[in-house]
C-alpha positions, 0 to 999 in steps of 0.5 A: 463431669458437670452432670456428676457434680450436679447429681452430688449437689442434689444428693447433698441437698436431700441429706439435710436433716430435720430442722432444729428449732430456735425458740421465738421469745415474745415479750408484752411490754403493756403498751401494745393496746390502749388503756383498758381493764385487763380482765378478759383482755387477749393479746399475742396469744395471752389472756389476762384475768384479775379480781380487782380491776387492774389496768393495762397500759397505765403510766404510774410506776416510773422507770425501774430495772424490771418494770418501765411505764406503762405497766399493768397497774393494780392493787396488791389485793388482786389475783392475776391469772395469765393463760397461754394459748400455746403452752410455753416452756419459758416465762419471765416478767417483772413486778414492782410494788409501791413500797421502798423496802425489801419484801420477803416475799413480795409476790407468789407465782403458781404455774399450771401445766397444759392439763391445768395441774399445778406445778407448784408455787414460787415465792419471789422476794423483792428489793429496791435496786440501785437507781430505783424507787420501789421494791421489785423482783423478776420471776423466771421459769424455764422447763416444764410446759406452762399453760397458766400462771396465777400471781398473788400477793401477801394478804397484809399488803395494801400496796399497788403493783406494776406488772411488766415485760411478760416474756414467753415462747410463742411456739413460732420456731425458726427453722435452722437447717443442719446436717445429721451425723449420718448425712455428714458420713454419707456426704464424705463417702460420696465426695471420696467416691466422686474423686476416685471415679474422676481419677479413673476417668482421666486415666482411662481417657489418657490410655485411649489418647495414647 
């Protein structure tokens, strides 16, 4: 009987279906490396480029809802490009601007797919949230795979920005074993069959003893 139970256990183990993938979200908080220019900087599978000399790990924006010192600090005349080594279906980040009133929009984000075809431009409004000093907003994308994003600001702005908390799916999925519907049915059939076999074996043994 112990051998039969062991066989059933092995069969059930073999019926585990392919693992489901849980997204592993990575966040860059802009304090991982010493203070330096972001142009050409690579970190955690992300490469930054810009046009006016923005600075990584710069403590000049305070503690806000979507951005907290240190941030990437630069001029709002800048154009920021972020490239992902692994295309990601999820992107989120916060942006603050050195202005004390709402801005419509405060900044714009253009996303590009793995072939670097544009997925469109999204304008993000900013506002001064309770407890904050500067106007800010948060951008979130969940859906199509993204290999690049480009951040721009309205041309009339003569402001500084703080870019922080860049979150994305790094592709390091966590395997979570699950049983498929077919496996569950087969497991039930095996258990029922084992039960019937066990009863017959006991009955036969009783007859022999008599």
